[in-house]
TIVO-2410 file (N, C-alpha, C; in nm, 3 decimals):
# residues 178
REC num residu      c1      c2      c3 atome chaine
REC   1      X   2.547   3.045  -2.679     N      A
REC   1      X   2.443   2.980  -2.604    CA      A
REC   1      X   2.493   2.845  -2.554     C      A
REC   2      X   2.456   2.813  -2.433     N      A
REC   2      X   2.504   2.691  -2.369    CA      A
REC   2      X   2.404   2.577  -2.390     C      A
REC   3      X   2.457   2.461  -2.428     N      A
REC   3      X   2.370   2.345  -2.448    CA      A
REC   3      X   2.350   2.271  -2.317     C      A
REC   4      X   2.228   2.224  -2.298     N      A
REC   4      X   2.197   2.146  -2.179    CA      A
REC   4      X   2.186   2.000  -2.218     C      A
REC   5      X   2.222   1.914  -2.125     N      A
REC   5      X   2.199   1.771  -2.145    CA      A
REC   5      X   2.055   1.743  -2.106     C      A
REC   6      X   1.979   1.701  -2.203     N      A
REC   6      X   1.837   1.674  -2.178    CA      A
REC   6      X   1.822   1.528  -2.135     C      A
REC   7      X   1.756   1.509  -2.022     N      A
REC   7      X   1.734   1.375  -1.969    CA      A
REC   7      X   1.585   1.351  -1.959     C      A
REC   8      X   1.540   1.240  -2.016     N      A
REC   8      X   1.400   1.203  -2.001    CA      A
REC   8      X   1.389   1.102  -1.888     C      A
REC   9      X   1.282   1.114  -1.813     N      A
REC   9      X   1.263   1.028  -1.697    CA      A
REC   9      X   1.136   0.946  -1.713     C      A
REC  10      X   1.135   0.834  -1.646     N      A
REC  10      X   1.011   0.759  -1.627    CA      A
REC  10      X   0.971   0.779  -1.481     C      A
REC  11      X   0.843   0.783  -1.457     N      A
REC  11      X   0.793   0.814  -1.324    CA      A
REC  11      X   0.709   0.698  -1.270     C      A
REC  12      X   0.706   0.692  -1.139     N      A
REC  12      X   0.633   0.585  -1.073    CA      A
REC  12      X   0.592   0.633  -0.934     C      A
REC  13      X   0.475   0.591  -0.889     N      A
REC  13      X   0.429   0.617  -0.753    CA      A
REC  13      X   0.397   0.485  -0.687     C      A
REC  14      X   0.443   0.468  -0.565     N      A
REC  14      X   0.415   0.346  -0.489    CA      A
REC  14      X   0.371   0.384  -0.349     C      A
REC  15      X   0.283   0.302  -0.292     N      A
REC  15      X   0.232   0.328  -0.157    CA      A
REC  15      X   0.275   0.216  -0.064     C      A
REC  16      X   0.314   0.254   0.056     N      A
REC  16      X   0.356   0.160   0.159    CA      A
REC  16      X   0.303   0.208   0.293     C      A
REC  17      X   0.310   0.119   0.391     N      A
REC  17      X   0.281   0.160   0.528    CA      A
REC  17      X   0.395   0.250   0.575     C      A
REC  18      X   0.364   0.339   0.664     N      A
REC  18      X   0.463   0.436   0.711    CA      A
REC  18      X   0.584   0.369   0.772     C      A
REC  19      X   0.563   0.257   0.839     N      A
REC  19      X   0.676   0.188   0.903    CA      A
REC  19      X   0.772   0.128   0.801     C      A
REC  20      X   0.727   0.107   0.677     N      A
REC  20      X   0.810   0.048   0.572    CA      A
REC  20      X   0.871   0.152   0.479     C      A
REC  21      X   0.858   0.279   0.510     N      A
REC  21      X   0.901   0.384   0.419    CA      A
REC  21      X   1.051   0.376   0.387     C      A
REC  22      X   1.136   0.365   0.487     N      A
REC  22      X   1.280   0.364   0.460    CA      A
REC  22      X   1.321   0.238   0.384     C      A
REC  23      X   1.259   0.125   0.417     N      A
REC  23      X   1.291   0.002   0.345    CA      A
REC  23      X   1.251   0.014   0.199     C      A
REC  24      X   1.134   0.073   0.174     N      A
REC  24      X   1.087   0.090   0.036    CA      A
REC  24      X   1.179   0.186  -0.040     C      A
REC  25      X   1.223   0.291   0.026     N      A
REC  25      X   1.315   0.385  -0.040    CA      A
REC  25      X   1.444   0.314  -0.077     C      A
REC  26      X   1.498   0.235   0.012     N      A
REC  26      X   1.619   0.158  -0.018    CA      A
REC  26      X   1.597   0.062  -0.133     C      A
REC  27      X   1.480  -0.003  -0.132     N      A
REC  27      X   1.448  -0.100  -0.236    CA      A
REC  27      X   1.453  -0.034  -0.374     C      A
REC  28      X   1.385   0.078  -0.390     N      A
REC  28      X   1.377   0.140  -0.521    CA      A
REC  28      X   1.505   0.212  -0.561     C      A
REC  29      X   1.577   0.266  -0.465     N      A
REC  29      X   1.704   0.331  -0.497    CA      A
REC  29      X   1.807   0.230  -0.548     C      A
REC  30      X   1.796   0.105  -0.506     N      A
REC  30      X   1.888   0.001  -0.553    CA      A
REC  30      X   1.868  -0.030  -0.700     C      A
REC  31      X   1.757   0.013  -0.757     N      A
REC  31      X   1.728  -0.013  -0.898    CA      A
REC  31      X   1.728   0.115  -0.982     C      A
REC  32      X   1.790   0.220  -0.930     N      A
REC  32      X   1.808   0.343  -1.006    CA      A
REC  32      X   1.699   0.446  -0.990     C      A
REC  33      X   1.600   0.420  -0.908     N      A
REC  33      X   1.494   0.517  -0.886    CA      A
REC  33      X   1.541   0.623  -0.788     C      A
REC  34      X   1.494   0.742  -0.808     N      A
REC  34      X   1.525   0.854  -0.720    CA      A
REC  34      X   1.394   0.902  -0.658     C      A
REC  35      X   1.390   0.916  -0.528     N      A
REC  35      X   1.269   0.963  -0.460    CA      A
REC  35      X   1.257   1.113  -0.480     C      A
REC  36      X   1.148   1.155  -0.543     N      A
REC  36      X   1.128   1.298  -0.568    CA      A
REC  36      X   1.037   1.362  -0.464     C      A
REC  37      X   0.946   1.282  -0.408     N      A
REC  37      X   0.855   1.337  -0.307    CA      A
REC  37      X   0.793   1.224  -0.226     C      A
REC  38      X   0.756   1.257  -0.105     N      A
REC  38      X   0.681   1.163  -0.022    CA      A
REC  38      X   0.557   1.237   0.029     C      A
REC  39      X   0.447   1.164   0.036     N      A
REC  39      X   0.326   1.225   0.089    CA      A
REC  39      X   0.255   1.124   0.179     C      A
REC  40      X   0.205   1.175   0.288     N      A
REC  40      X   0.134   1.090   0.384    CA      A
REC  40      X  -0.009   1.068   0.337     C      A
REC  41      X  -0.059   0.948   0.361     N      A
REC  41      X  -0.197   0.915   0.329    CA      A
REC  41      X  -0.281   0.919   0.455     C      A
REC  42      X  -0.410   0.935   0.439     N      A
REC  42      X  -0.502   0.940   0.552    CA      A
REC  42      X  -0.503   0.807   0.626     C      A
REC  43      X  -0.483   0.698   0.553     N      A
REC  43      X  -0.491   0.564   0.611    CA      A
REC  43      X  -0.366   0.525   0.689     C      A
REC  44      X  -0.269   0.612   0.700     N      A
REC  44      X  -0.147   0.581   0.774    CA      A
REC  44      X  -0.035   0.533   0.684     C      A
REC  45      X  -0.055   0.537   0.556     N      A
REC  45      X   0.047   0.496   0.462    CA      A
REC  45      X   0.126   0.614   0.409     C      A
REC  46      X   0.221   0.584   0.323     N      A
REC  46      X   0.304   0.686   0.261    CA      A
REC  46      X   0.313   0.655   0.112     C      A
REC  47      X   0.300   0.757   0.030     N      A
REC  47      X   0.317   0.741  -0.113    CA      A
REC  47      X   0.450   0.802  -0.153     C      A
REC  48      X   0.531   0.722  -0.220     N      A
REC  48      X   0.660   0.768  -0.269    CA      A
REC  48      X   0.647   0.799  -0.417     C      A
REC  49      X   0.693   0.916  -0.459     N      A
REC  49      X   0.699   0.952  -0.600    CA      A
REC  49      X   0.843   0.932  -0.644     C      A
REC  50      X   0.861   0.854  -0.751     N      A
REC  50      X   0.994   0.814  -0.794    CA      A
REC  50      X   1.016   0.854  -0.939     C      A
REC  51      X   1.143   0.871  -0.975     N      A
REC  51      X   1.178   0.891  -1.115    CA      A
REC  51      X   1.311   0.822  -1.143     C      A
REC  52      X   1.328   0.784  -1.271     N      A
REC  52      X   1.450   0.715  -1.313    CA      A
REC  52      X   1.477   0.754  -1.457     C      A
REC  53      X   1.604   0.761  -1.492     N      A
REC  53      X   1.645   0.792  -1.628    CA      A
REC  53      X   1.589   0.685  -1.722     C      A
REC  54      X   1.523   0.731  -1.828     N      A
REC  54      X   1.463   0.637  -1.924    CA      A
REC  54      X   1.568   0.555  -1.998     C      A
REC  55      X   1.685   0.612  -2.013     N      A
REC  55      X   1.792   0.544  -2.087    CA      A
REC  55      X   1.886   0.470  -1.994     C      A
REC  56      X   1.831   0.418  -1.887     N      A
REC  56      X   1.908   0.343  -1.787    CA      A
REC  56      X   1.968   0.220  -1.852     C      A
REC  57      X   2.095   0.194  -1.825     N      A
REC  57      X   2.158   0.072  -1.876    CA      A
REC  57      X   2.101  -0.048  -1.803     C      A
REC  58      X   2.095  -0.160  -1.871     N      A
REC  58      X   2.048  -0.287  -1.813    CA      A
REC  58      X   1.904  -0.276  -1.761     C      A
REC  59      X   1.821  -0.202  -1.831     N      A
REC  59      X   1.686  -0.174  -1.783    CA      A
REC  59      X   1.602  -0.301  -1.767     C      A
REC  60      X   1.611  -0.393  -1.861     N      A
REC  60      X   1.531  -0.515  -1.851    CA      A
REC  60      X   1.570  -0.598  -1.730     C      A
REC  61      X   1.700  -0.612  -1.708     N      A
REC  61      X   1.746  -0.689  -1.593    CA      A
REC  61      X   1.707  -0.620  -1.462     C      A
REC  62      X   1.716  -0.486  -1.462     N      A
REC  62      X   1.677  -0.411  -1.342    CA      A
REC  62      X   1.528  -0.427  -1.313     C      A
REC  63      X   1.445  -0.424  -1.418     N      A
REC  63      X   1.301  -0.442  -1.399    CA      A
REC  63      X   1.269  -0.581  -1.345     C      A
REC  64      X   1.339  -0.681  -1.396     N      A
REC  64      X   1.318  -0.818  -1.349    CA      A
REC  64      X   1.357  -0.831  -1.202     C      A
REC  65      X   1.473  -0.777  -1.168     N      A
REC  65      X   1.517  -0.782  -1.028    CA      A
REC  65      X   1.425  -0.699  -0.938     C      A
REC  66      X   1.375  -0.588  -0.990     N      A
REC  66      X   1.284  -0.504  -0.912    CA      A
REC  66      X   1.155  -0.579  -0.880     C      A
REC  67      X   1.101  -0.652  -0.977     N      A
REC  67      X   0.980  -0.731  -0.951    CA      A
REC  67      X   1.007  -0.839  -0.847     C      A
REC  68      X   1.124  -0.905  -0.857     N      A
REC  68      X   1.159  -1.006  -0.757    CA      A
REC  68      X   1.171  -0.943  -0.619     C      A
REC  69      X   1.231  -0.825  -0.613     N      A
REC  69      X   1.247  -0.757  -0.484    CA      A
REC  69      X   1.112  -0.717  -0.426     C      A
REC  70      X   1.020  -0.668  -0.510     N      A
REC  70      X   0.887  -0.632  -0.462    CA      A
REC  70      X   0.812  -0.755  -0.409     C      A
REC  71      X   0.824  -0.868  -0.478     N      A
REC  71      X   0.759  -0.991  -0.433    CA      A
REC  71      X   0.820  -1.038  -0.301     C      A
REC  72      X   0.951  -1.029  -0.289     N      A
REC  72      X   1.018  -1.070  -0.166    CA      A
REC  72      X   0.981  -0.978  -0.051     C      A
REC  73      X   0.973  -0.848  -0.079     N      A
REC  73      X   0.932  -0.750   0.022    CA      A
REC  73      X   0.791  -0.780   0.070     C      A
REC  74      X   0.703  -0.812  -0.023     N      A
REC  74      X   0.566  -0.848   0.011    CA      A
REC  74      X   0.562  -0.976   0.095     C      A
REC  75      X   0.646  -1.073   0.061     N      A
REC  75      X   0.652  -1.198   0.137    CA      A
REC  75      X   0.699  -1.172   0.280     C      A
REC  76      X   0.794  -1.082   0.297     N      A
REC  76      X   0.841  -1.047   0.432    CA      A
REC  76      X   0.727  -0.986   0.513     C      A
REC  77      X   0.651  -0.897   0.451     N      A
REC  77      X   0.538  -0.835   0.522    CA      A
REC  77      X   0.432  -0.938   0.557     C      A
REC  78      X   0.406  -1.033   0.466     N      A
REC  78      X   0.310  -1.140   0.495    CA      A
REC  78      X   0.357  -1.225   0.612     C      A
REC  79      X   0.486  -1.256   0.615     N      A
REC  79      X   0.540  -1.334   0.727    CA      A
REC  79      X   0.530  -1.257   0.858     C      A
REC  80      X   0.555  -1.127   0.852     N      A
REC  80      X   0.544  -1.044   0.973    CA      A
REC  80      X   0.400  -1.046   1.026     C      A
REC  81      X   0.303  -1.035   0.935     N      A
REC  81      X   0.163  -1.037   0.977    CA      A
REC  81      X   0.122  -1.175   1.029     C      A
REC  82      X   0.182  -1.280   0.976     N      A
REC  82      X   0.143  -1.415   1.018    CA      A
REC  82      X   0.185  -1.446   1.161     C      A
REC  83      X   0.275  -1.365   1.217     N      A
REC  83      X   0.319  -1.390   1.354    CA      A
REC  83      X   0.203  -1.380   1.453     C      A
REC  84      X   0.109  -1.291   1.429     N      A
REC  84      X   0.000  -1.272   1.524    CA      A
REC  84      X  -0.138  -1.303   1.467     C      A
REC  85      X  -0.146  -1.336   1.339     N      A
REC  85      X  -0.278  -1.356   1.276    CA      A
REC  85      X  -0.357  -1.468   1.344     C      A
REC  86      X  -0.299  -1.587   1.357     N      A
REC  86      X  -0.370  -1.700   1.417    CA      A
REC  86      X  -0.406  -1.675   1.563     C      A
REC  87      X  -0.311  -1.617   1.636     N      A
REC  87      X  -0.336  -1.587   1.777    CA      A
REC  87      X  -0.447  -1.482   1.791     C      A
REC  88      X  -0.452  -1.386   1.702     N      A
REC  88      X  -0.557  -1.284   1.707    CA      A
REC  88      X  -0.694  -1.344   1.681     C      A
REC  89      X  -0.703  -1.428   1.581     N      A
REC  89      X  -0.831  -1.491   1.550    CA      A
REC  89      X  -0.879  -1.574   1.669     C      A
REC  90      X  -0.788  -1.653   1.726     N      A
REC  90      X  -0.824  -1.732   1.843    CA      A
REC  90      X  -0.870  -1.642   1.957     C      A
REC  91      X  -0.796  -1.533   1.981     N      A
REC  91      X  -0.830  -1.444   2.093    CA      A
REC  91      X  -0.967  -1.379   2.074     C      A
REC  92      X  -0.999  -1.340   1.951     N      A
REC  92      X  -1.131  -1.282   1.925    CA      A
REC  92      X  -1.242  -1.382   1.954     C      A
REC  93      X  -1.227  -1.502   1.900     N      A
REC  93      X  -1.332  -1.605   1.918    CA      A
REC  93      X  -1.343  -1.643   2.065     C      A
REC  94      X  -1.230  -1.667   2.130     N      A
REC  94      X  -1.230  -1.706   2.271    CA      A
REC  94      X  -1.287  -1.593   2.357     C      A
REC  95      X  -1.254  -1.467   2.323     N      A
REC  95      X  -1.306  -1.353   2.397    CA      A
REC  95      X  -1.458  -1.340   2.382     C      A
REC  96      X  -1.508  -1.368   2.263     N      A
REC  96      X  -1.653  -1.362   2.242    CA      A
REC  96      X  -1.724  -1.468   2.324     C      A
REC  97      X  -1.667  -1.590   2.325     N      A
REC  97      X  -1.727  -1.698   2.402    CA      A
REC  97      X  -1.723  -1.664   2.552     C      A
REC  98      X  -1.609  -1.611   2.598     N      A
REC  98      X  -1.597  -1.575   2.739    CA      A
REC  98      X  -1.697  -1.465   2.776     C      A
REC  99      X  -1.715  -1.368   2.688     N      A
REC  99      X  -1.811  -1.260   2.715    CA      A
REC  99      X  -1.954  -1.314   2.717     C      A
REC 100      X  -1.982  -1.411   2.629     N      A
REC 100      X  -2.116  -1.471   2.630    CA      A
REC 100      X  -2.141  -1.548   2.759     C      A
REC 101      X  -2.040  -1.618   2.807     N      A
REC 101      X  -2.055  -1.690   2.934    CA      A
REC 101      X  -2.077  -1.591   3.048     C      A
REC 102      X  -2.000  -1.485   3.048     N      A
REC 102      X  -2.015  -1.380   3.149    CA      A
REC 102      X  -2.155  -1.320   3.143     C      A
REC 103      X  -2.200  -1.289   3.022     N      A
REC 103      X  -2.335  -1.232   3.004    CA      A
REC 103      X  -2.443  -1.331   3.044     C      A
REC 104      X  -2.420  -1.461   3.017     N      A
REC 104      X  -2.517  -1.563   3.059    CA      A
REC 104      X  -2.531  -1.567   3.210     C      A
REC 105      X  -2.419  -1.552   3.279     N      A
REC 105      X  -2.424  -1.548   3.425    CA      A
REC 105      X  -2.501  -1.427   3.475     C      A
REC 106      X  -2.481  -1.314   3.411     N      A
REC 106      X  -2.556  -1.194   3.451    CA      A
REC 106      X  -2.705  -1.212   3.426     C      A
REC 107      X  -2.738  -1.270   3.310     N      A
REC 107      X  -2.881  -1.292   3.278    CA      A
REC 107      X  -2.945  -1.388   3.378     C      A
REC 108      X  -2.872  -1.494   3.410     N      A
REC 108      X  -2.926  -1.592   3.504    CA      A
REC 108      X  -2.951  -1.528   3.640     C      A
REC 109      X  -2.861  -1.440   3.680     N      A
REC 109      X  -2.876  -1.373   3.810    CA      A
REC 109      X  -2.992  -1.273   3.809     C      A
REC 110      X  -3.008  -1.201   3.702     N      A
REC 110      X  -3.104  -1.091   3.700    CA      A
REC 110      X  -3.245  -1.131   3.655     C      A
REC 111      X  -3.255  -1.231   3.570     N      A
REC 111      X  -3.386  -1.263   3.514    CA      A
REC 111      X  -3.468  -1.359   3.601     C      A
REC 112      X  -3.402  -1.448   3.670     N      A
REC 112      X  -3.476  -1.542   3.754    CA      A
REC 112      X  -3.475  -1.486   3.896     C      A
REC 113      X  -3.588  -1.430   3.936     N      A
REC 113      X  -3.597  -1.366   4.067    CA      A
REC 113      X  -3.638  -1.467   4.174     C      A
REC 114      X  -3.601  -1.436   4.297     N      A
REC 114      X  -3.638  -1.515   4.414    CA      A
REC 114      X  -3.591  -1.660   4.406     C      A
REC 115      X  -3.476  -1.683   4.342     N      A
REC 115      X  -3.421  -1.817   4.333    CA      A
REC 115      X  -3.273  -1.812   4.372     C      A
REC 116      X  -3.244  -1.867   4.488     N      A
REC 116      X  -3.106  -1.869   4.537    CA      A
REC 116      X  -3.016  -1.953   4.446     C      A
REC 117      X  -3.059  -2.073   4.401     N      A
REC 117      X  -2.971  -2.150   4.311    CA      A
REC 117      X  -2.940  -2.074   4.180     C      A
REC 118      X  -3.036  -2.002   4.125     N      A
REC 118      X  -3.012  -1.925   4.004    CA      A
REC 118      X  -2.914  -1.811   4.032     C      A
REC 119      X  -2.927  -1.750   4.149     N      A
REC 119      X  -2.835  -1.641   4.188    CA      A
REC 119      X  -2.693  -1.694   4.201     C      A
REC 120      X  -2.678  -1.804   4.274     N      A
REC 120      X  -2.544  -1.863   4.295    CA      A
REC 120      X  -2.488  -1.912   4.162     C      A
REC 121      X  -2.572  -1.980   4.082     N      A
REC 121      X  -2.526  -2.029   3.952    CA      A
REC 121      X  -2.487  -1.916   3.859     C      A
REC 122      X  -2.562  -1.808   3.861     N      A
REC 122      X  -2.529  -1.691   3.778    CA      A
REC 122      X  -2.400  -1.626   3.820     C      A
REC 123      X  -2.378  -1.617   3.952     N      A
REC 123      X  -2.253  -1.559   4.001    CA      A
REC 123      X  -2.135  -1.646   3.961     C      A
REC 124      X  -2.148  -1.777   3.978     N      A
REC 124      X  -2.040  -1.869   3.941    CA      A
REC 124      X  -2.013  -1.861   3.791     C      A
REC 125      X  -2.120  -1.862   3.711     N      A
REC 125      X  -2.104  -1.853   3.566    CA      A
REC 125      X  -2.040  -1.720   3.525     C      A
REC 126      X  -2.079  -1.613   3.590     N      A
REC 126      X  -2.019  -1.482   3.563    CA      A
REC 126      X  -1.871  -1.479   3.598     C      A
REC 127      X  -1.835  -1.540   3.712     N      A
REC 127      X  -1.693  -1.545   3.751    CA      A
REC 127      X  -1.611  -1.629   3.654     C      A
REC 128      X  -1.671  -1.740   3.607     N      A
REC 128      X  -1.601  -1.823   3.508    CA      A
REC 128      X  -1.578  -1.742   3.380     C      A
REC 129      X  -1.679  -1.670   3.334     N      A
REC 129      X  -1.665  -1.586   3.214    CA      A
REC 129      X  -1.562  -1.478   3.233     C      A
REC 130      X  -1.561  -1.416   3.350     N      A
REC 130      X  -1.463  -1.313   3.381    CA      A
REC 130      X  -1.321  -1.370   3.383     C      A
REC 131      X  -1.306  -1.489   3.442     N      A
REC 131      X  -1.175  -1.554   3.446    CA      A
REC 131      X  -1.127  -1.588   3.305     C      A
REC 132      X  -1.218  -1.637   3.220     N      A
REC 132      X  -1.181  -1.668   3.083    CA      A
REC 132      X  -1.138  -1.544   3.006     C      A
REC 133      X  -1.204  -1.432   3.032     N      A
REC 133      X  -1.163  -1.306   2.968    CA      A
REC 133      X  -1.021  -1.268   3.012     C      A
REC 134      X  -0.990  -1.289   3.137     N      A
REC 134      X  -0.856  -1.258   3.187    CA      A
REC 134      X  -0.749  -1.351   3.133     C      A
REC 135      X  -0.784  -1.477   3.114     N      A
REC 135      X  -0.687  -1.577   3.065    CA      A
REC 135      X  -0.662  -1.558   2.915     C      A
REC 136      X  -0.754  -1.495   2.847     N      A
REC 136      X  -0.745  -1.479   2.702    CA      A
REC 136      X  -0.614  -1.414   2.659     C      A
REC 137      X  -0.574  -1.307   2.726     N      A
REC 137      X  -0.451  -1.238   2.687    CA      A
REC 137      X  -0.328  -1.326   2.707     C      A
REC 138      X  -0.326  -1.403   2.815     N      A
REC 138      X  -0.212  -1.492   2.840    CA      A
REC 138      X  -0.201  -1.596   2.729     C      A
REC 139      X  -0.313  -1.653   2.690     N      A
REC 139      X  -0.313  -1.751   2.581    CA      A
REC 139      X  -0.267  -1.686   2.451     C      A
REC 140      X  -0.319  -1.567   2.424     N      A
REC 140      X  -0.279  -1.494   2.302    CA      A
REC 140      X  -0.128  -1.471   2.301     C      A
REC 141      X  -0.074  -1.424   2.412     N      A
REC 141      X   0.070  -1.395   2.419    CA      A
REC 141      X   0.153  -1.519   2.392     C      A
REC 142      X   0.115  -1.631   2.451     N      A
REC 142      X   0.191  -1.754   2.431    CA      A
REC 142      X   0.181  -1.804   2.287     C      A
REC 143      X   0.062  -1.795   2.230     N      A
REC 143      X   0.046  -1.839   2.091    CA      A
REC 143      X   0.126  -1.750   1.996     C      A
REC 144      X   0.122  -1.619   2.018     N      A
REC 144      X   0.197  -1.527   1.932    CA      A
REC 144      X   0.347  -1.546   1.947     C      A
REC 145      X   0.393  -1.570   2.069     N      A
REC 145      X   0.537  -1.592   2.091    CA      A
REC 145      X   0.584  -1.721   2.024     C      A
REC 146      X   0.503  -1.826   2.031     N      A
REC 146      X   0.539  -1.953   1.967    CA      A
REC 146      X   0.545  -1.937   1.815     C      A
REC 147      X   0.446  -1.870   1.757     N      A
REC 147      X   0.445  -1.849   1.612    CA      A
REC 147      X   0.561  -1.761   1.569     C      A
REC 148      X   0.594  -1.662   1.651     N      A
REC 148      X   0.707  -1.575   1.620    CA      A
REC 148      X   0.837  -1.654   1.617     C      A
REC 149      X   0.856  -1.742   1.715     N      A
REC 149      X   0.975  -1.828   1.715    CA      A
REC 149      X   0.981  -1.915   1.591     C      A
REC 150      X   0.866  -1.964   1.547     N      A
REC 150      X   0.862  -2.051   1.430    CA      A
REC 150      X   0.888  -1.974   1.300     C      A
REC 151      X   0.843  -1.850   1.293     N      A
REC 151      X   0.849  -1.774   1.169    CA      A
REC 151      X   0.979  -1.695   1.154     C      A
REC 152      X   1.047  -1.662   1.263     N      A
REC 152      X   1.167  -1.578   1.255    CA      A
REC 152      X   1.274  -1.632   1.161     C      A
REC 153      X   1.304  -1.763   1.161     N      A
REC 153      X   1.405  -1.810   1.064    CA      A
REC 153      X   1.364  -1.786   0.919     C      A
REC 154      X   1.237  -1.803   0.888     N      A
REC 154      X   1.190  -1.777   0.751    CA      A
REC 154      X   1.200  -1.628   0.717     C      A
REC 155      X   1.169  -1.543   0.814     N      A
REC 155      X   1.181  -1.398   0.791    CA      A
REC 155      X   1.326  -1.362   0.766     C      A
REC 156      X   1.417  -1.413   0.849     N      A
REC 156      X   1.559  -1.383   0.831    CA      A
REC 156      X   1.609  -1.431   0.695     C      A
REC 157      X   1.568  -1.550   0.655     N      A
REC 157      X   1.609  -1.605   0.526    CA      A
REC 157      X   1.555  -1.519   0.411     C      A
REC 158      X   1.431  -1.476   0.421     N      A
REC 158      X   1.370  -1.394   0.316    CA      A
REC 158      X   1.434  -1.255   0.311     C      A
REC 159      X   1.466  -1.199   0.427     N      A
REC 159      X   1.534  -1.070   0.428    CA      A
REC 159      X   1.673  -1.080   0.368     C      A
REC 160      X   1.741  -1.191   0.390     N      A
REC 160      X   1.872  -1.213   0.329    CA      A
REC 160      X   1.859  -1.223   0.177     C      A
REC 161      X   1.755  -1.292   0.131     N      A
REC 161      X   1.728  -1.303  -0.012    CA      A
REC 161      X   1.703  -1.165  -0.072     C      A
REC 162      X   1.625  -1.081  -0.002     N      A
REC 162      X   1.598  -0.945  -0.049    CA      A
REC 162      X   1.727  -0.864  -0.056     C      A
REC 163      X   1.811  -0.876   0.045     N      A
REC 163      X   1.939  -0.803   0.046    CA      A
REC 163      X   2.025  -0.844  -0.073     C      A
REC 164      X   2.026  -0.972  -0.106     N      A
REC 164      X   2.104  -1.019  -0.220    CA      A
REC 164      X   2.049  -0.962  -0.351     C      A
REC 165      X   1.918  -0.957  -0.364     N      A
REC 165      X   1.856  -0.902  -0.486    CA      A
REC 165      X   1.890  -0.753  -0.498     C      A
REC 166      X   1.884  -0.680  -0.386     N      A
REC 166      X   1.917  -0.538  -0.389    CA      A
REC 166      X   2.064  -0.515  -0.424     C      A
REC 167      X   2.151  -0.602  -0.374     N      A
REC 167      X   2.294  -0.592  -0.409    CA      A
REC 167      X   2.315  -0.619  -0.557     C      A
REC 168      X   2.244  -0.716  -0.612     N      A
REC 168      X   2.254  -0.745  -0.756    CA      A
REC 168      X   2.208  -0.625  -0.838     C      A
REC 169      X   2.098  -0.564  -0.797     N      A
REC 169      X   2.047  -0.446  -0.868    CA      A
REC 169      X   2.144  -0.330  -0.862     C      A
REC 170      X   2.201  -0.306  -0.747     N      A
REC 170      X   2.297  -0.198  -0.730    CA      A
REC 170      X   2.423  -0.225  -0.810     C      A
REC 171      X   2.468  -0.350  -0.811     N      A
REC 171      X   2.586  -0.385  -0.889    CA      A
REC 171      X   2.559  -0.367  -1.039     C      A
REC 172      X   2.438  -0.399  -1.081     N      A
REC 172      X   2.400  -0.383  -1.222    CA      A
REC 172      X   2.399  -0.235  -1.260     C      A
REC 173      X   2.358  -0.150  -1.168     N      A
REC 173      X   2.358  -0.005  -1.195    CA      A
REC 173      X   2.501   0.047  -1.219     C      A
REC 174      X   2.594  -0.010  -1.146     N      A
REC 174      X   2.733   0.038  -1.152    CA      A
REC 174      X   2.815  -0.030  -1.259     C      A
REC 175      X   2.757  -0.127  -1.330     N      A
REC 175      X   2.827  -0.199  -1.434    CA      A
REC 175      X   2.822  -0.118  -1.563     C      A
REC 176      X   2.934  -0.104  -1.628     N      A
REC 176      X   2.941  -0.026  -1.751    CA      A
REC 176      X   2.911  -0.108  -1.875     C      A
REC 177      X   2.939  -0.238  -1.870     N      A
REC 177      X   2.924  -0.322  -1.989    CA      A
REC 177      X   2.784  -0.378  -1.999     C      A
REC 178      X   2.737  -0.391  -2.120     N      A
REC 178      X   2.603  -0.447  -2.142    CA      A
REC 178      X   2.612  -0.596  -2.158     C      A
***
């Protein structure tokens, strides 16, 4: 009878956005995890099922580096979202105000009958609101581009930090000495 080498595994499931799937796979593979399955979520995310040998060498150091890598990965995603967050909030508020001005012009034109000044004022107010709605996207684009220029160096620096952590984890996996 042939003896088998019995290996016990620890298991883990993590969820990410679909666009981050390959980065997440690289992240966990650098710490000895093996992707056993991927499944799509209804919300547009992906769940990775992972396993790793329970008797992994340098397990404590790998877990510490893994937590640092997860925090750094999260920081990168936060920085990516911050590129458009402020510009989006401004665009929503500015768009609401512009729509209210446009609607005020329509109300002025339609509700006050037989008044030429109200008609002219309503048309002018409506055109101003319409122009503000059109300018909104230009302002949003410029604000987002400026924030992107400001945040890109921090993103690059954080991605470099993540790469270094992943290299340390991979080197630890390949080290024979405790």
